[in-house]
C-alpha positions, 0 to 999 in steps of 0.5 A: 367720336373718332374719325375713320380712315378712308376705306381702300379704293379697291373695297367692293361696293357690297363690302363698303356697305357693310363696313359703313354700317359696322362703323356706325354701330361701333360709334353709336355704342361709344365703345373703343376697339379695346373695349370691343376686344374685351367683350368679344372673341376678337383682339383690338388689332383684329377689330382695327383690321376688319373696320378699316377694310384691311381684311374681310370681317367674319360673320361671327364678328358681325354677330358679336358686335351686334350683340355687344352693341344691343341691336338685332343682327338680321340686317347686318347679316344680310349685308354680310352675306351679299358681301360674302357672295361677291367675294366668292365670285371674284376669281382666286389669285393665280388661277389664270392659265400661264402661256406655254411659251414667253413673249417674243420680246422676252428672253429666257432667264439663266439659272443664275437669274432665277436663283437671284430672283428667288432669293429676292422674293424670299427676303421680301416675305414678311410676318404680315404676308397673309394680310398683304395677300388679302389686299392684293387679291382685291387689287388684281381681281379685275386683271385676273378675270381679264387674263383667265378669259383671254386664256380660255378663248385660245384653248385648243377645242374651245367651242364657246366664243370669247364674246359669250364668255365675257358677257356671262361674266359681265352679267354675273358681276351686275347681278351681284352688284344689283343684289347688294344695292337693293339690300343695303339701299336704306343705308347708303348715306353717300348717294340717296336716290331721287324719289320718283314715285313708288318703288318696290323695295322688299317685304311689301314696302314701297318707297315714295308711298304714304302710309296710314297710321292706326296707333292703338295699345296692344300688350301694354305698348303703343303700336301702329301696325307696321313693325314690332321692333324695339331695337332697330337703329334708324338714322338718315336714309333708313328706309322701311316699315320700321321707319313708318312705325317710328313716324306714326308713333312720333305723331301720336306723342305730339312730334309729328314729322309731317310725312309717313313714307318710311324714309328717315329724312331731316324732318323725321330726324328733327321731330326725333330730337325733339322727342328726345329732348322732351323725354331726357334722352340723348339728343342725336336724332337716332332712334334706338332701344331707349327711344323706342322704349319711350315711343312705345309707352 
């Protein structure tokens, strides 16, 4: 399995969550970048830029990657939408108002200096300028936001105080960050939250609560009544009713993880590995389509 490059430091939290899941999905499929290029509408170099955070990944690319890897794309699309909204809230580069006069410490440049600077900028243009601009926009978004706010505070006739402007901007950033954190909490394998009691996550699932297992056979397959998925990928720190369903089915098959709380922890992964070994599956502890198929038999 290839070792991924470190994502750029300026990558936003929501964008990082999306890329972590896309990388994991690609690794689990054992497909190379060249193989992805042959099965999708995007070239190998495009996939390299997308998965390494050099350019934002398009929505269509997210859907095609999920299709090629044989998984349901809904959760990936949710992560994409959160990242897209965060990008949309970031101020565009160069929109901050320019000061009407140069600072006192600076002297106006002569026509010869302007011409020389223009020639230097022309020589610096490269075919990869679009990629560099995408990279620069992320780095400069914070400074652009500060400049725009400061400029707005000194416009003639401005009636809104600077403090209110900054407060509104900070609130918008906090809301976007919080939405991404709540949506992708189940996949964040870098800083799992402590279990301090039942916490509402969404769609009725409460993290930290134990659920009952009532496994029965319906339409020719076993079901515990928490989820009917047969494709969802589950790994360490996945959460939700899909995990509860898998934990109940593992117990029904004689490989109980001991807990039925919807958190895919080491005990659940260990039970999954034992089940995979007994049924001659790939022993990686990751519940995917093949393992789901055997669990529901």
